[in-house]
C-alpha positions as CSV (number, residue, x, y, z in Angstrom):
1,M,0.1,0.1,0.0
2,P,1.5,3.5,-0.9
3,A,2.3,5.4,2.1
4,K,-0.3,8.3,0.6
5,Q,-3.0,5.7,1.2
6,A,-2.3,4.5,4.4
7,L,-2.2,8.0,5.7
8,E,-5.8,8.7,4.3
9,L,-7.0,5.2,5.5
10,Y,-5.5,5.7,9.2
11,F,-5.4,9.6,9.7
12,L,-8.9,10.1,11.4
13,D,-8.5,7.1,13.7
14,N,-4.7,8.3,15.0
15,R,-6.0,12.2,15.0
16,A,-8.5,10.6,17.6
17,R,-5.8,9.0,19.3
18,L,-4.1,12.3,19.7
19,L,-6.7,14.1,20.9
20,E,-7.5,11.4,23.6
21,I,-3.5,11.7,24.7
22,A,-4.0,15.6,24.6
23,S,-7.4,14.9,26.6
24,F,-5.7,12.6,29.3
25,L,-3.0,15.5,29.7
26,D,-5.0,18.1,30.2
27,R,-7.3,16.2,32.9
28,L,-4.2,15.4,34.7
29,D,-3.1,19.1,34.7
30,R,-6.5,20.5,36.1
31,Y,-6.6,17.7,38.9
32,K,-5.6,19.1,42.4
33,D,-2.2,17.6,43.2
34,S,-1.1,17.1,39.6
35,A,2.7,17.9,40.4
36,A,2.3,14.2,42.3
37,A,1.1,13.0,38.9
38,K,4.0,14.4,37.2
39,D,6.3,13.0,39.2
40,D,4.9,9.2,38.7
41,F,7.2,6.9,36.9
42,R,4.5,6.1,34.6
43,Y,3.5,9.9,33.8
44,K,7.2,10.5,32.9
45,S,7.7,7.2,31.1
46,F,4.4,8.7,28.9
47,I,6.0,11.7,28.5
48,K,9.3,10.2,27.4
49,A,7.4,8.0,24.9
50,L,5.9,11.0,23.3
51,K,9.5,12.7,22.8
52,L,10.3,9.6,21.6
53,I,8.0,9.2,19.1
54,I,8.5,12.8,17.8
55,G,12.4,12.2,18.0
56,T,13.0,9.7,15.6
57,E,12.2,8.4,12.2
58,K,12.4,4.6,12.8
59,D,12.0,1.9,15.0
60,R,9.7,3.9,17.1
61,T,7.5,1.0,18.2
62,I,10.4,-1.0,19.6
63,N,11.8,1.8,21.3
64,V,8.8,2.8,22.9
65,Q,7.9,-0.9,23.9
66,L,11.4,-1.2,25.3
67,L,10.9,2.2,27.2
68,F,7.8,0.8,29.0
69,S,9.6,-2.7,29.8
70,D,11.6,-4.1,32.5
71,L,14.7,-5.0,30.9
72,T,16.7,-6.6,33.8
73,A,17.6,-10.1,33.2
74,E,17.6,-11.5,36.7
75,P,14.3,-13.1,37.4
76,I,12.5,-12.4,41.0
77,E,11.7,-15.1,43.2
78,S,7.9,-14.7,42.9
79,A,5.5,-12.9,41.1
80,A,2.7,-13.4,43.1
81,G,1.0,-10.5,44.5
82,L,2.6,-8.4,41.9
83,K,0.4,-6.0,39.6
84,A,0.9,-4.7,36.3
85,F,1.5,-1.0,35.9
86,G,2.2,-0.7,32.3
87,A,5.7,1.0,32.6
88,W,8.6,0.1,34.6
89,E,9.5,2.2,37.4
90,G,13.3,1.1,37.2
91,T,13.8,3.3,34.1
92,F,13.6,6.4,36.4
93,S,14.8,4.9,39.8
94,E,18.1,3.9,38.3
95,G,19.2,7.3,36.9
96,N,17.6,6.7,33.2
């Protein structure tokens, strides 16, 4: 499929996704204690992912996936009781 055709086909869907993201960020700004939310590793990962998408011209998908992923090689003893957060806190707690 030519890129122009893909643009025409998927533009509106992706425009809607961008508006959802903008709305999400605006909502966070309007809540009291928005500074606490912005200090959360998930918010930081989210903003970093947006910058990554804009700042690169290839491999955006894999780079965003890696940004949200735990890349440690050592297995934990047990995952019982753990829940998924959608981003890895270690990205920001280890000085990255």
